[in-house]
C-alpha positions in Angstrom: -7.5 20.1 6.0 -8.1 19.4 2.3 -10.1 16.4 1.1 -6.9 15.2 -0.6 -4.9 15.2 2.7 -7.7 13.5 4.5 -8.0 10.8 1.9 -4.2 10.3 1.8 -4.3 9.8 5.6 -6.9 7.1 5.2 -4.9 5.4 2.5 -1.8 5.4 4.7 -3.6 4.1 7.7 -5.3 1.4 5.6 -1.9 0.4 4.2 -0.5 0.2 7.7 -3.3 -1.9 8.9 -2.9 -4.3 6.0 0.7 -4.9 7.1 -0.8 -6.7 10.1 -1.8 -9.5 7.7 1.7 -9.8 6.4 3.2 -9.8 9.9 0.8 -12.5 11.2 1.5 -14.7 8.2 5.2 -14.4 8.5 5.1 -15.2 12.2 2.8 -18.2 11.8 4.5 -19.5 8.7 1.1 -20.2 7.1 -2.0 -18.5 6.0 -5.3 -19.9 7.2 -8.9 -18.8 6.7 -8.1 -16.1 4.1 -8.7 -16.2 0.4 -6.3 -14.5 -2.0 -9.0 -12.8 -4.1 -9.8 -9.9 -1.8 -6.2 -9.0 -1.5 -5.8 -9.1 -5.3 -9.0 -7.0 -5.8 -8.0 -4.4 -3.3 -4.4 -4.4 -4.6 -5.6 -3.7 -8.1 -7.9 -1.0 -6.8 -5.0 0.6 -5.0 -2.9 0.5 -8.1 -5.7 2.1 -10.1 -5.9 4.8 -7.4 -2.2 5.6 -8.1 -3.3 6.4 -11.7 -6.7 7.9 -11.0 -5.9 10.4 -8.2 -3.4 12.4 -10.3 -6.2 12.8 -12.9 -8.1 14.5 -10.2 -5.2 16.6 -9.1 -5.0 14.7 -5.7 -1.3 14.2 -5.5 -1.1 13.3 -1.8 -3.7 10.6 -2.2 -1.9 9.3 -5.3 1.4 9.0 -3.4 -0.4 7.4 -0.3 -2.2 4.8 -2.5 1.1 3.1 -2.9 0.8 1.9 0.8 -2.1 -0.4 0.4 -0.9 -1.6 -3.0 2.5 -2.6 -1.6 0.9 -4.2 1.5 -1.5 -6.3 -0.6 1.3 -7.3 -3.0 3.4 -8.4 -0.1 0.5 -10.4 1.3 -0.1 -12.1 -2.0 3.5 -13.0 -2.3 3.5 -14.6 1.1 0.2 -16.3 0.3 1.7 -18.1 -2.7 5.1 -18.6 -1.1 3.6 -20.3 2.0 1.7 -22.8 -0.1 -1.8 -21.3 -0.1 -2.6 -23.1 3.1 
């Protein structure tokens, strides 16, 4: 297995795990005990990875980096929509 495929797998698993935050917030109808800044930071980092990985020729990782970016963006949207509880 190449390093690119392994990293892409980590990106995909990380994105899937981040969706647990989104699901919990939707079910609860509020967000408690979580600050928005880490989600923003890691979302920007994931977006940067979508640009950076192609520069390294890591196309699988570049595609998979969209998973944590989208999950963090969805969480931030919920955070602001639910009133930043």
